[in-house]
N, C-alpha and C positions, 0 to 999 in steps of 0.2 A: 505493500499499499503505499509505503514513504516514497519508494523509487518511483510511483506513477504519480504520487502527489509533486515531486521536485521537476519529472517531466513535463508535469503541465503547466509547472510555475515556472518553467524556460520558456513555453511555449508562449505563457501569456505576457513574459516579459518582453519579448518580442514584438506579441502585437501591443502590447502599451505604446513602445516606443515607437512603432509607427503610427498609431494615433496620434502620438504627441508631434511625430513631422507631418500628420496630416492637420491638425488643428480644428478638424471638426469632429464634436461628439455624438452628431448627427450620422456619420457614415455609419456603413455596415458593418467593418471591420470593429469599430470601437464597441459598436453594440454587441458583437460576438466576443469581445473581450471582457465586456462587462458580465456576459452569461457565463465564459469559463471562470472570470474570477469568482461568482457565485458557486459555480459546479465545486471548484477547489475547495471555496470556504465548508462545503459542505462536507467534502471527504475528509477535512482536517479535523472536523467534529468527530470522525470516527476515527481517530488514530489514538493509540490505547498509550504511546510512549508521550508522556508530557513537555518532556523536552525537544521532542521532535515536532510535535504540535506545536509549541510555541514560538519556536525558530520559523516554522512554515506560517506562521498566522503573523510573524512579523515582516516576513516578507511582501506576504499580498496585502497587508496593510499598507506597505510604500506603496506598491502598484496602484490600489486603489487609491490613494491618497494624490498619487500621480494625475489619474482620470480626473478626479473631481477639481484638481487646480486648472486642469485645463477649461472646464465648463466655466 
């Protein structure tokens, strides 16, 4: 599960970077990025290792913050 979350976070990071370059939160890719971040949040909640879950949550919060600051 943790490996999958890491892979998805990497993908989300690339998508968020493209959103920041795009500058338009209304584009399809930005919407997909938000959906992926929501999916990752749900996956993190099911991780038993609290340290790993906390580490992933920090990364996720940073990505969500970047998107929020764009809008």
